[in-house]
Residue, then its C-alpha position, 0 to 999 in steps of 0.5 A: m454509475s461511474v462518472q469520468m472525472q474532468t481534468a481541471e489541472q494540467s492534462t499533459a505531462p510537464g516534459t519527459p518522465p523522470d524515468k521510463e516506468m513513471i506515468w503522469i497523473p493529471g490533477d483534478t478534484f475527486t471524491m476521496g473515501s467511502n461512506d459505504h464500507y469500513p468506518e475508517e474510509a468515511p466520510a467521503h469528501p472532495v479533495t483536489v490533487s495536483g498533477f504528479w508522476i507515479d511509478r507504473t508498478q510496485v517497486t520490484n525485488a530487482a529494483f530494490r536489489r540495485f538500491v541495496k547493492a549501490t548503497g549497502y543499505v540494511t533494512v529494518a527487518e535485517r537489524v536486531p531491534d533495540a531492546a530499549l525501544y520495546p520494553g517488556a518484549l520477550p528476548e526471543m523476539l528481539v532478533a532480526g526478522s519480519v512478519v510472514f503469513k502462515q496458512p492454517p490447515g483448516r478453519v480457525s477463529m477469526q478473532s485474532h490475526y496472530t492465528w495466521w501471521d507469525w514473527v519469523p526470525g530471518a525473514g526479510w526482503r531477501h528471504p520473503d517466506g523466511p530462512g531458506s526462501t530466496l528471490n530466485g524467480r521473484e525478480r519481478h515480484p514486489v519487494l516485501h518486508v519493507a518498513w517505513e524507514d526502508v521505503a523512505a530511504y529507497a525513495a530518497w536514493v532514486g530522487k522520488a517520494i512516497p505518495t500521500e494517501a490522496e495521491w495514491e487513491y486518486a491514481a488508483r481510481g484510474g480517472h473514475d470517480g465513484w466506482a467501488y473497485a478500480w475497474g467498476e462496480e463488480l469485484a469479478p465481472k463475468g467471473k474474471m479476476l482483475a487483481n491478485y486477492w484471496q479467493g476462497e475462505f480466508p485464511w485456510q482455503n485458497l482457491a487461487l482462481d487468479g493464478f497466484e497463492r501469494t504475490a504475483p509478478v508486477g503487471s500480471f493483471p490489466p492496468n487501470g485507466y491511467g495505465l497503472v498496474d497492481m494498484i489493487g491487490n498483490a501487496w499493500e502499499w505505504t503512503a506518507d500519511w499518518y493514520t487517523t481513524r476517520h478522514e478529516s473532512q474539511t474545506n479551506c477558508c473559501g469553501a473549496a476542497p482541500r488541495n494536496p492534503s497530507g493528513g494526520t499526525p504521529d500522535a493521532s496515529i497511535d493505537p492505544h491498545d499497542a503496548a509499544r505505542i508505535p506510530r502508524r501510517v496509512l497502507k492502501g490497495g489491499s493484498f493477496a490476503c484480502a478476501e470476501n469473508y475478511c478484509q474486503r480492502y481491495r478497493p481504492a477507498a480502503r485503507m489500513h494502519h500499520p506500525i512504521d517499524t514493521g514490514a510483512n510479506h504482503i507490504s510493498f510500495r511505489c514512488v511519485v515525483r511532484p513538480e515543484t509547484n505542487g506544494q503540499g498541505 
């Protein structure tokens, strides 16, 4: 049974929102992580988070377009990679592009994700499905194909920041500590789809019971207890934390829960099996490509690592604003 979290910090917002699309999240201590699912989510441990503002929705294509128009910013996916940074890379891979989901026509081996993900030259935020695709009709969809450098640049331009993993997970829980999902203990209560994730046998059978085969316009599903939408499903979201294979469960000198942690280091995030040895940060929330038979990460506690130099057509972000008194660490 879920326990409604008791607010230990400032329950009312400190003044007006930084913008009208941000929601105040009152600080508190909550249980971060899970001991019941994937090993990287463990151990479940108490964390205290100070109050902060967070975007109600994922950053949309329309919002990102305003940023690009105002600044002339060119995303990582739109640039030709520096060959010196990718020794041994095939020349045909050293082109501007990004990673796109491709749905196989039938059952395939689940041993390699390369069976359903493909590097597509010309794919990027303007062309989310590759050359020829456009943003027409997708203005309210989350912006995709954004690497870490891109989201950091956008956040700086709007005077915001990228949430830590603890902030993100706390906000996603919507004021409830202990629920498996953001809305309770059942994935689809009474058969109702409450987020945009994959229904059917991934990656070849997409029943689209939620009404969408890929991303959905932001706000297509009910908000959580804080009024935030799409914290679960639709597109993964970047957080500011470097990835580690397990949570670092620790208390401070007085035995209290850590306050405003920003976990991990670049060295700890490196995947030793990655030839390029690219540091990785934590993604949260799952996406349209999470299914019951694969990647059951449509939960607040779930987390995934991703190289900072790469986007994909299932990765987006949202921003936060912290009162200056919050502090980090």
